[in-house]
Every structure is written in C-alpha cells, then in structure tokens.
PyMOL commands that place a pseudoatom at each C-alpha (Angstrom):
pseudoatom trace, name=CA, resn=MET, resi=1, chain=A, elem=C, hetatm=0, pos=[19.259, 2.265, 9.243]
pseudoatom trace, name=CA, resn=VAL, resi=2, chain=A, elem=C, hetatm=0, pos=[17.391, 3.897, 6.363]
pseudoatom trace, name=CA, resn=LEU, resi=3, chain=A, elem=C, hetatm=0, pos=[16.379, 0.522, 4.942]
pseudoatom trace, name=CA, resn=PHE, resi=4, chain=A, elem=C, hetatm=0, pos=[15.006, -0.561, 8.323]
pseudoatom trace, name=CA, resn=ALA, resi=5, chain=A, elem=C, hetatm=0, pos=[12.909, 2.604, 8.527]
pseudoatom trace, name=CA, resn=LEU, resi=6, chain=A, elem=C, hetatm=0, pos=[11.518, 2.078, 5.017]
pseudoatom trace, name=CA, resn=VAL, resi=7, chain=A, elem=C, hetatm=0, pos=[10.620, -1.548, 5.711]
pseudoatom trace, name=CA, resn=ALA, resi=8, chain=A, elem=C, hetatm=0, pos=[8.968, -0.625, 9.002]
pseudoatom trace, name=CA, resn=ARG, resi=9, chain=A, elem=C, hetatm=0, pos=[6.939, 2.067, 7.220]
pseudoatom trace, name=CA, resn=PHE, resi=10, chain=A, elem=C, hetatm=0, pos=[5.795, 0.223, 4.089]
pseudoatom trace, name=CA, resn=VAL, resi=11, chain=A, elem=C, hetatm=0, pos=[5.641, -3.502, 4.927]
pseudoatom trace, name=CA, resn=PRO, resi=12, chain=A, elem=C, hetatm=0, pos=[2.385, -4.411, 6.694]
pseudoatom trace, name=CA, resn=GLU, resi=13, chain=A, elem=C, hetatm=0, pos=[2.309, -6.476, 9.878]
pseudoatom trace, name=CA, resn=THR, resi=14, chain=A, elem=C, hetatm=0, pos=[1.436, -10.083, 9.018]
pseudoatom trace, name=CA, resn=LYS, resi=15, chain=A, elem=C, hetatm=0, pos=[1.883, -11.929, 12.315]
pseudoatom trace, name=CA, resn=GLY, resi=16, chain=A, elem=C, hetatm=0, pos=[-1.291, -13.705, 13.379]
pseudoatom trace, name=CA, resn=ARG, resi=17, chain=A, elem=C, hetatm=0, pos=[-3.202, -12.778, 10.213]
pseudoatom trace, name=CA, resn=SER, resi=18, chain=A, elem=C, hetatm=0, pos=[-4.571, -15.068, 7.541]
pseudoatom trace, name=CA, resn=LEU, resi=19, chain=A, elem=C, hetatm=0, pos=[-3.436, -14.835, 3.942]
pseudoatom trace, name=CA, resn=GLU, resi=20, chain=A, elem=C, hetatm=0, pos=[-6.870, -13.508, 2.981]
pseudoatom trace, name=CA, resn=GLU, resi=21, chain=A, elem=C, hetatm=0, pos=[-6.624, -10.683, 5.527]
pseudoatom trace, name=CA, resn=ILE, resi=22, chain=A, elem=C, hetatm=0, pos=[-3.190, -9.711, 4.262]
pseudoatom trace, name=CA, resn=GLU, resi=23, chain=A, elem=C, hetatm=0, pos=[-4.408, -9.770, 0.658]
pseudoatom trace, name=CA, resn=LEU, resi=24, chain=A, elem=C, hetatm=0, pos=[-7.404, -7.563, 1.478]
pseudoatom trace, name=CA, resn=ASP, resi=25, chain=A, elem=C, hetatm=0, pos=[-5.148, -5.077, 3.259]
pseudoatom trace, name=CA, resn=LEU, resi=26, chain=A, elem=C, hetatm=0, pos=[-2.717, -4.906, 0.329]
pseudoatom trace, name=CA, resn=ARG, resi=27, chain=A, elem=C, hetatm=0, pos=[-5.573, -4.473, -2.166]
pseudoatom trace, name=CA, resn=ALA, resi=28, chain=A, elem=C, hetatm=0, pos=[-7.064, -1.665, -0.054]
pseudoatom trace, name=CA, resn=ARG, resi=29, chain=A, elem=C, hetatm=0, pos=[-3.692, 0.110, 0.067]
pseudoatom trace, name=CA, resn=ALA, resi=30, chain=A, elem=C, hetatm=0, pos=[-3.308, -0.205, -3.709]
pseudoatom trace, name=CA, resn=HIS, resi=31, chain=A, elem=C, hetatm=0, pos=[-6.831, 1.145, -4.223]
pseudoatom trace, name=CA, resn=LEU, resi=32, chain=A, elem=C, hetatm=0, pos=[-6.136, 4.144, -1.995]
pseudoatom trace, name=CA, resn=ARG, resi=33, chain=A, elem=C, hetatm=0, pos=[-2.924, 4.831, -3.878]
pseudoatom trace, name=CA, resn=THR, resi=34, chain=A, elem=C, hetatm=0, pos=[-4.636, 4.762, -7.306]
pseudoatom trace, name=CA, resn=SER, resi=35, chain=A, elem=C, hetatm=0, pos=[-7.691, 6.766, -6.242]
pseudoatom trace, name=CA, resn=ALA, resi=36, chain=A, elem=C, hetatm=0, pos=[-5.513, 9.439, -4.610]
pseudoatom trace, name=CA, resn=ALA, resi=37, chain=A, elem=C, hetatm=0, pos=[-3.549, 10.076, -7.813]
pseudoatom trace, name=CA, resn=PRO, resi=38, chain=A, elem=C, hetatm=0, pos=[-4.363, 13.476, -9.309]
pseudoatom trace, name=CA, resn=ALA, resi=39, chain=A, elem=C, hetatm=0, pos=[-6.187, 13.468, -12.623]
pseudoatom trace, name=CA, resn=THR, resi=40, chain=A, elem=C, hetatm=0, pos=[-4.312, 15.014, -15.517]
pseudoatom trace, name=CA, resn=PRO, resi=41, chain=A, elem=C, hetatm=0, pos=[-6.005, 16.764, -18.434]
pseudoatom trace, name=CA, resn=ALA, resi=42, chain=A, elem=C, hetatm=0, pos=[-6.162, 14.710, -21.639]
pseudoatom trace, name=CA, resn=GLY, resi=43, chain=A, elem=C, hetatm=0, pos=[-4.451, 17.436, -23.659]
pseudoatom trace, name=CA, resn=ILE, resi=44, chain=A, elem=C, hetatm=0, pos=[-1.181, 17.288, -21.730]
for i in range(1, 44): cmd.bond("trace and resi %d" % i, "trace and resi %d" % (i + 1))
show_as sticks, trace
zoom trace
C-alpha cells in the first residue's frame, strides 16, 4: 500500500502525452527541486 501511494505521488501521468512533453515536465520538476534547495555558507 505504501509503495502504491509513493508511485501515485511521484510518477507523472504519461498517458496521451508525447515523449517531449514528458521530458519537459521531468526537467521542470528537477529544476524546481534544485532551485528550492537552501544555500549553505561556504565556510561550513
């Protein structure tokens, strides 16, 4: 049950979409994830 919930949450819907659309969506998600990461001071 937990695995089903995780897949439903994190795997994007791909039915009826082109490969290019899926790729753009995955790249946008990765960009949001990297830009939302907090910056750490260089001295730490």
